[in-house]
N, C-alpha and C positions, 0 to 999 in steps of 0.2 A: 263118139265120147257120149256120155249118161248128162241126162241134166243135172243140172249142178243142185238142183233143189232138193232130190230126193235123201231123206235118210235111211234107206234100205242098204243092205251091203253089195257091191258088186258082185255079178255072178264069178268076176275073175277070183275074186277070194273063196267063192264058194264051191267051184270047180276045177281052178286051173290046175291044183295037184295029181288029178287023175283025169282030167280029161281039158287041156288046153287050148284043143283047137276049138272046143265046143264051147269052153269061158269066151274065148277070143271072139269066136263070131257072134255069139250073145251080146258081148258087148258093141263090137265095131258093126254089126249086119242090123239084128234087132232092136238094141238099143240107140247105135246112133245114126241111121237109117230109117227104118220103119216107122221107131216113135217119133221123128224128126219130120216125117212127111208132112206137109202143108193143108191137108185135107181134113184134120181133127185136131182137135187140141190137146194137148195132153190129160186135161180132166175130163176129156170125152174120149179118150183114150184109154184111159182109168177103167173111166167105168164098164167101158164095150170089156175090156180084160178081165177086172171081176165078176161082169153077167157072165162071160163064156166060163171061167173057173168054174163058179158054184154051179151053174145048168151042167157042166163037164163033170163036176163032184171031182174035181182037180185038189183037193184040200192043201194037200202038201205047198203046192205052187203060191196058195190066196193068202198066208200073210206077210208075204211081200210086196206083194201088189197090193193089197190095204194099206199099208204103209204108202207108198206111191201114190196111191188114190186120195189121202190123206194130206197127202206132200202137194199133191197137184191141184187143191183147193178143194175137194170132196169132203162134206165134212159126214159124222158117226150116223147124223139121222135121216141123209140123202142116201148115205149107203146102207141102213136098215131097211128104207122105204124100198130100195131097187132088189135088196134080199128078198124082203117080204113078198114083194111082186113077181119075181123069180118063183116064188113055192107053187105058185100056182099053174107056170108054164113047165117048169125044171122037175117038179115033186116036191112035196115036204121035206123029207128028210136031205136032201140038199140045201137047203135054207136054212133048217134047223141045224144044219151041221158047220157053217157059216157063219151065223149069227153070236157063237162064242170067239170065235178067230176076230169077228170085230170088235168084239167087246175085247179084246186082249190089245190088240190092234189100237185100238183108243187109249185105252188106260195104258201104254207103254208110252205115248207122249208126252212131253212136257206142258206144264200147264200152262195155260195163256193167261193172261190179264187185261180186262178193258181198260184203256185210257180214255176218260174224254177228252 
């Protein structure tokens, strides 16, 4: 079971028609077991995952995981700082390509209002 906070679509919805076993393993093993392990919080797992995807230039997976990162409490500025830091370790093109995806992910979120 995936965490109930996520607004990102389930891999079941994305892959079930073409690869039902892949979709099931993604939901039941990756998200229900690996992501639920006690060693890291969901926020920490999201930061590690985003960093890995940026460093490996896996842009097709990045929007989903940026949404999860935002769902898990990472804010746009923290993610932008992490991506900026990665530019010096993973390469400028990796970071430069990730930043517009972060902009889009943050813009797609509903506006929040602060109440005193």
